[in-house]
C-alpha positions in Angstrom: 0.0 -0.1 0.0 1.5 3.4 -1.1 0.8 6.5 1.0 1.7 10.2 0.3 2.4 12.1 3.5 2.4 16.0 3.1 3.6 17.7 6.3 5.9 20.8 6.7 7.1 20.1 10.3 10.2 18.2 9.5 10.3 16.3 13.0 6.8 15.1 12.5 7.1 14.2 8.9 10.2 12.0 9.6 8.4 10.4 12.4 5.3 9.6 10.6 7.3 8.5 7.6 9.3 6.0 9.7 6.3 4.7 11.4 4.3 4.0 8.3 7.3 2.5 6.7 7.8 0.2 9.7 4.2 -0.9 9.4 4.8 -2.0 5.9 3.6 0.9 3.8 5.5 2.4 0.8 5.8 6.1 1.7 6.4 9.2 -0.3 6.7 12.7 1.4 6.0 16.2 0.4 6.6 19.4 2.4 3.9 21.5 0.8 0.9 21.4 -1.7 3.1 22.2 -4.8 5.1 19.0 -4.0 2.0 17.0 -3.2 0.5 18.0 -6.4 3.4 16.9 -8.3 3.7 13.6 -6.6 -0.1 13.0 -7.2 0.5 13.8 -10.9 2.9 11.0 -11.4 2.2 8.3 -8.8 -1.0 6.2 -7.7 -1.6 6.3 -4.0 -3.9 4.1 -1.8 -4.3 7.1 0.6 -2.9 10.5 1.3 -2.0 12.2 4.6 -2.3 15.9 4.6 -1.4 18.4 7.4 -4.2 21.0 7.4 -2.2 24.1 7.5 0.8 24.2 5.1 3.1 27.1 3.8 1.0 27.6 0.8 -2.5 27.4 2.4 -5.1 25.1 3.9 -4.9 21.7 2.3 -8.6 21.2 2.7 -9.2 23.8 0.0 -6.8 21.9 -2.2 -8.6 18.5 -1.5 -12.0 20.3 -2.2 -10.9 21.4 -5.5 -9.6 18.0 -6.5 -12.8 16.2 -5.1 -14.9 18.6 -7.4 -12.8 17.4 -10.2 -13.6 13.8 -9.4 -10.5 12.8 -7.5 -11.4 9.9 -5.2 -8.2 8.8 -3.2 -8.9 8.4 0.4 -7.5 11.5 2.5 -6.6 11.7 6.1 -6.2 15.2 7.7 -3.7 15.7 10.4 -4.3 19.0 12.5 -4.2 20.8 15.6 -7.7 22.5 14.8 -10.1 20.5 16.7 -13.4 22.5 16.9 -16.5 21.0 15.6 -16.8 23.0 12.5 -13.2 22.2 11.6 -14.0 18.3 12.1 -17.3 18.7 10.0 -15.3 20.5 7.1 -12.5 18.0 7.3 -15.0 15.0 7.0 -16.8 16.6 4.2 -13.9 16.6 1.9 -11.6 14.1 3.4 -12.3 10.7 4.8 -10.7 10.9 8.2 -9.7 13.7 10.8 -6.9 13.0 13.3 -6.2 15.9 15.9 -2.7 16.5 17.1 -1.1 15.1 19.3 -2.0 11.7 18.3 -0.8 8.1 19.0 1.4 6.6 16.1 -0.4 3.3 16.4 -3.9 5.1 15.8 -2.4 6.9 12.7 -1.2 3.5 11.4 -4.5 1.8 12.0 -6.4 4.7 10.3 -4.2 4.8 7.3 -4.6 1.1 6.8 -8.3 1.3 7.1 -8.4 4.2 4.4 -6.1 2.2 2.1 -8.5 -0.8 2.2 -11.5 1.6 1.8 -9.8 2.9 -1.4 -10.8 -0.1 -3.3 -7.8 -0.8 -5.5 -9.7 -3.9 -6.7 -7.4 -6.4 -4.9 -9.2 -8.9 -2.8 -9.0 -8.6 1.0 -7.8 -12.2 1.3 -5.3 -13.6 -1.5 -4.8 -17.4 -2.0 -2.7 -19.9 -3.7 -3.8 -23.4 -2.6 -2.7 -23.5 1.1 -1.0 -20.2 1.0 -3.2 -17.3 2.3 -2.6 -13.7 3.0 -5.2 -11.5 4.6 -4.5 -7.9 3.6 -7.0 -6.6 6.2 -5.6 -8.3 9.1 -2.0 -8.1 7.8 -1.6 -11.9 8.3 -0.1 -14.7 6.1 -0.6 -18.4 6.6 0.3 -21.6 5.0 -1.6 -24.7 5.7 -3.4 -22.8 8.4 0.0 -22.1 10.3 0.7 -18.2 10.9 3.8 -17.1 9.1 6.0 -14.6 11.0 7.0 -12.2 8.3 8.8 -9.1 8.2 7.0 -5.9 6.6 9.0 -6.2 3.5 8.4 -10.1 3.2 4.7 -9.4 3.5 4.7 -6.8 0.6 6.6 -9.1 -1.6 4.4 -12.2 -0.9 1.4 -9.8 -1.4 2.6 -8.8 -4.8 3.3 -12.3 -5.8 0.0 -13.6 -4.7 -1.8 -10.7 -6.4 0.1 -11.6 -9.8 -2.1 -14.9 -9.7 0.7 -17.0 -11.3 2.2 -14.4 -13.5 5.9 -13.8 -12.9 6.8 -10.5 -11.2 9.9 -8.6 -12.2 12.6 -8.0 -9.7 12.4 -4.2 -10.3 8.7 -4.3 -9.3 9.3 -6.2 -6.1 12.2 -4.0 -5.1 10.1 -0.8 -5.8 7.3 -2.2 -3.7 9.4 -3.3 -0.7 12.1 -0.7 -0.8 10.5 2.7 -1.9 13.9 4.2 -1.5 16.6 3.8 -4.1 18.4 0.3 -4.1 21.9 0.0 -5.9 21.4 -2.2 -9.2 24.0 -4.6 -7.8 22.3 -5.0 -4.3 21.3 -8.5 -3.3 18.7 -7.3 -0.8 15.8 -9.0 -2.8 17.7 -12.3 -3.1 18.3 -12.3 0.6 14.7 -11.6 1.2 13.4 -14.3 -1.2 15.6 -16.9 0.5 14.3 -16.0 3.8 10.6 -16.0 2.5 11.1 -19.6 0.9 12.2 -20.8 4.2 9.2 -19.5 6.0 6.8 -20.8 3.3 8.2 -24.3 3.7 7.6 -27.4 1.7 6.6 -28.3 -0.9 8.1 -25.2 -2.7 5.8 -22.5 -4.2 8.1 -19.5 -4.7 10.2 -20.1 -8.0 12.6 -18.1 -9.9 12.1 -17.2 -13.4 15.5 -16.5 -14.9 16.0 -13.1 -16.4 12.6 -11.9 -15.2 11.9 -12.2 -11.4 9.9 -14.7 -9.4 6.5 -16.4 -9.4 4.2 -18.3 -7.0 2.8 -21.5 -8.3 
């Protein structure tokens, strides 16, 4: 799940970005509305987190304009403005409204809920025979046994299951799990795949497609 966080307070922006990444999200950040607008023009997001008051203005007005043009990506507003009229306005044009200060675990839960609500077309539960991944509960199982996966392993397994037997390119898996730049010669994906194979157990379901990437079948 890919999220855009727009926040001009550097400390808060860094903290929110780190927390969401730690929870398994791919995260892009923007410091103001022009940066957010550029990111939204080139990337698809499952949800967007906006600080209400940014250097270039109130993000609620920006979201209102985009909504009137048919934009439907779920939006969470972060703000210190906690009056009832502010909340009503925020929920009119956004999908959720979280008042500062807030608990990080609540932010993660709300963002995950919005991403699911976004309706990307992906089933809440993905399956391949006895391998099952519940995107809502953020759980994976094989043969009914819970698999203890890292956030990146979960993302890679989700992409492979969603491909429904079609090979997934290495570059796509790296982009999904490591939304920062990874050196071309890095073996981080190979290490992760080896760990994921061990956790999935026997018989093998995760296979290498030479020159392409990996496939589940």
